[in-house]
C-alpha positions, 0 to 999 in steps of 0.5 A: 380823350374818349367818353363812355355813353349809355343810352336806352331805347324806349317810346321810340326815343333816346334818353340818357341813362342817368335820368332813368330808374335802374330797376324799371329798366332791368331786362331791356336793351341798352346801347353803349357807345365809346367815342371821342368827346368832340364827336357829334355822331351819337343820338341826342336825348329826345332824338327819334331812334325806334326800337329795336334799332341802334344807330350805327356809329364809328364804334358801337356795342350794346349790353342787356340791362341784366348784364349791366346790373351784374357787371357794372355799367362799363362792361358790355358784350360784343354785339346786340341780342334783341332777339333770342338765340334759338340755337341749341345744336349745330346748324347742320344735319348729322350727315353734313356735320360728318362730311364737314368733319372729314379732312379736306384732302380725304374728302376730295379723294372720296368724291373722286372715287365716287364720281369715278364709280358712278361714271364707270357704272354709267359707261357700262349702261349707256352713253346717255347716262354719261350725258345725264351725269355730266349735265347734273354735275355741271349744274351742281357747279352752276348752283355753287356759283349762284350760292357764292354770288348770293352770299357775297352780297352784304347782309346790311346793318347789324339789326337786320343780321340779328333778325335773320339769325333768329329766323335761321336758328328757328328754321334749322332747329325745327327742320332738325326735329321734324325730319328726325321724326319723319326719319323714324317713321320712314324706318318703320315703314321700310320694315313693313315694306320689307316684310310684305315683299319677302312674303309676296308672290313674284311676277312672271318677269321676275321668275324668268329673270331669276330675281328672288323675293329677297333680292326684290325686297331689299332693292325696293326698301333700298330705293324707298330709303334713298328716295326718302333721304334725297327728298329730305336733302332737297327740303333742307337745301330749299330752307338753307338758302332761303334763310341766308338770302332773305337778309341780303334781299332786305339789304339790297332793297335799300338800294334797288328793287331790281337788285333785290329781285335778282338776289331773290331769283338767284337764291331760289335758282340755286335751290331749284337747280339742286333739287331737280339735279338730285332727282335726276341723278338719283334715278339715273344712279339707281337705274344704272346700278340695277342695270349693271348688277342685275345684268338687264337685257342679257339672255335669261335676265330682266328686261329693261322695261321691267326696271320701273317696278324696282324703282317705284320705291324711290318715288314712294320714299320721296312722296312719303317725306314730301307729304309730312314735310308739307303737312308739318311745315304748312301747319307751322307757317300758317298757325304762326301767320294766323295767330300773328294777323288776328291779334296783331293786325285786327285787335292791336292795329299794328302793321304786318311783321311789326317787331312788337308782335310776339308771333312775328319771328315764328311767322317768318320762320314758317315761311322757310320751313313751310314754303321753301323746304316743303316745296323743294321736297314736293317738286322733287317727288313730282319729278321722281314719280314722273321719271319712273313712268309705266312705259319702262323707258326711263332714259328719255325723261332723264335727258329731258330733265337734264335739258331742263337744268340747262334751259332753266339756268339760262332763264335764271341768268336772263334776269339781271340787275341794273347796269349802274348800281347807283342809278335810281329808277322807278320800281319795275313790275317784278312779275313782268321780269319773271315772265320774261325769264319764263318765256326764254325758258319755254322757248329753249325748252321747246327746242331742246325737247324736239332735239331729245325726241329726234335723238331718242325716239326715232325708230325705223318701224315708225320714222315719223313717230318722234315728231308726234311725240315732240308734239306731245311734249309741246302739248305738255309745255303749253299746258304748263304755260296755261296753268301758270297764266290761269292761276296768275289771272285768278290770284294777281291783283292786276286782274279783275277777280282779285279786285272784285274780291277786294271790293267785296271787303267794303261791305264786311267780313262775310261778303269777303268770305262768300266772294273768296269761296265763289272765286275758288270754286269758279277757278276749277273750270279752266284748269280742268278743261286744259287738263282734259284737252291735254290728256286727249290730245297727247293720247291721240298723238301717241296713238297715231304715231305708228307704233304697234305691238306684236298683234299690230295694235297701236301702242303709243297712246299711253306713252304720248300722255307720259311724254306730255307730262315730261313736257309739262315738267320740262321747265320745272327748275325755273318754275321752282325758282319762281316759287322759292322767290316768294318766301324769300321776298316775304321774309325780306319784307319782314326783316325790313319791317322789324328793323324799322327801315324807311318806308321807301324800302318797305314799299319795294319789299311789299311789291316783291312780296305781292308778286311772290304770292302770285308766283307761289300760287302759279307754282301750285297750279303747275304742281297740281296740273303735273300731278293730274297727268302723272297720276293718270300714268301711275294709275295705268302702271298700277293696273299693269302691275296687278295684271302681272301679279295676278297672271290675268288681264286687268284692263277695266274697272266696273264702277257698277259693282257695289264694292267698287263704287264704295271704293270710289266714295271712300277715295273721295271722302279721304280727300275731304277728311284729309283736308279737314284735318289739315285745316283744323290742325292749323286752327287748333295751333293758331288758337294756342298762338292767339292766346299766347300773343294776347297774354303777352300784350296783357302781361307786358303792356310796355310792348306796345310802347317799345318799352318791353321786348316780346317773348318771340321764343315762346311762340316759336316753341308753341308752333314747333311742338304743335305742328309736329304733333298735328301732322301725324294724324292726316299723314297716317290717314293718307298712308293707312287708308288704301292699305286697309281698304284694299286688304279688307276687300281682298278678304271679302273677295276671297270669301265671295269667290272674286279674287281681284275685288281688292285690287278693283276697289283700290283702283276705284278709290285711286281714281276717285281720290285723284279727281276729287283731289285735283278739284279740291287742290285747285279750289284751296290754292286759288281761293287762298292766293286770291284772298291774300292778294286782295289784302295786299291790293288794299294795303297799296292804298286802295279802298281805304288802305291799311287799318280801314274796315275794308282792310280788316275784312280782307285780313279775315279772308286772308286768315281763312285762306292761309291753311287753304293755300299753304297747308291743305292745298299743297299737301293734296298735290303730294297726297294724289301722287303718294296714293298712286305710288303706295298702291304700286308698292303695296299691290301684292297686299290687295291680291 
């Protein structure tokens, strides 16, 4: 015999439906169970069962009260829907839906044909290209293995799955809308570039090789669109894996901290391997294609050293998409985070990620679109810009990053779970485990970098030059490690700076803000010293390598700096893995809190979340360091390109010229105005979220007692529409400013008899913007990360713990730091490199 039972979850307890008023319950969630009459597995009247979780039994289903009223108490739907479905269209972007719609056999044949064509073009170019293609394809298979391993893990109980689905639907819906907007802007900009290149002058190298204006224009536009497409795919992959791994990390945290760490790392590793692999294979395919079809290095044709000027569009396309992805995603995630914290933590006194907070789903969605998707696009364009270096030697960085895929994969696999799944062990320090993996990766990177330099940079002209360049690579690797260590020191609460910042919260909100700002300002000193030493050391090692030009002058200095940049990025895949670990762990903690798991599970995810904050901060430090070195190279490339177009020497920029000095001021101003607009965009959007959350708490007083469900979808809609609107102004400022300034001073130079004035002013603007941008990004990233972890430190129980006045002051600091570290700061990484690539692409406008 079976008995049908219906229960309502309210006030944190279970009550029998028969004793409750039907009208009062309309719209709330009812859990219906069908069981044998003799069973005792159901919650009893008065037993604790916190909203919105239903206890799992042998056979359980749920209905909403609306459905129950319309269909009768005996009807129910198959699974609970406490959280709104935000899915309006298919999960996948159009290109993936098209691929999925193709017959499997046809798709296999098409892939084989594509691979065959790629390898044929590669074989016609160089055996090195075949090596690069092979490593990239093997790494893609490795990423498939990681994906299958992660997705094979269980998703936990239904309430966890339900929350995860709401996060996934919101993230994928926003991604689709955001990248639709970005793609339209990219098409408009592509037409502008086409028009400029069709009417610009050609360089002597292009004239001697017979490369027409139209061919050059179409090649640049095609490279730009391909770079934009690949950058978008990189961002999508970062988001795709994070929204599927988060719930699996949450579920694993119920069993073991080490298992949860391993899942988060491997999920981040999948994204990192694919992003780096795409950047490498994208440049390699373009290089090989142009090499074959333009008959490079054959008599009367283009030299291989001139190819980077054709590939610079690829880097610009990647930078363009990365900038808007970072802006839009950063505004989304931090507006939701600030709104949720100010009302939820400070005003209502509820925990972080509490299911009663109407903005909590928007906050968790933001972690994926702001941190995962945007950072994937960011690092993609960093690698693309660095590979397309001014030395004209593209094969070497391709090989370096191919080895990066190998050594980072080994580093990822070095992080393992416990041998006995049932063994209960104390929570280990996740940062120490990640650092061990990073150490393994660095040691292997040093060895493979030495092999690469001996293989590709050995020359009879200077037999020992390869050793100098190997040392340049070592300088870059040491610089990367130094940046990671410095950032960890200033943002990890195990070290003094963050603990001093937390202590300042004991005397109020104002002293917390003062201490955080001073910490951020101080944190710029060591990184600048490290960058300075790295540039000088690498330049000197390259200069003394023994390479000389036709006149006998040393020529290896700039290439030495380029090699140091390659060394710094030679562990990029593992660093991106650590970065992706952060938002995945953050999401996992949110899912654990919303599904009301035991406190012991939340303790595990809190530890992972705090470490994730540190790894995100270290990745940002790594990114700004690589941006500084790459910008130095791109600045030199800009001066070389101007000299090629103008047919005159362009080696120096005299800032004593008033117009040139003004260009420097304008470049510095651009950084500050851009940062201000990015932060104010977060502030305006956060105000809308705060007002909406307050409104819901006032109009639905039952939310705080778990009697009414918050309208999560409303907050998601607010931040989604506002972030798309707000990202346009700062992004347009970054793109339009150098073009307008360069064109204006070009006209002024034309009427005053100074033909290179426009190019000189833009060079000054680029130089000053780079310097100001590096310092501003360091300040914003470190201050924001320190504020966040000072709050985390207090939440561990220090200085009064959660809910204390000290904690509330720390929450205020964290709120101020949110747009610093996740919107303006990361966007500056991209802006610095995009200014360099846009001046390269638009150089003809300034002459």
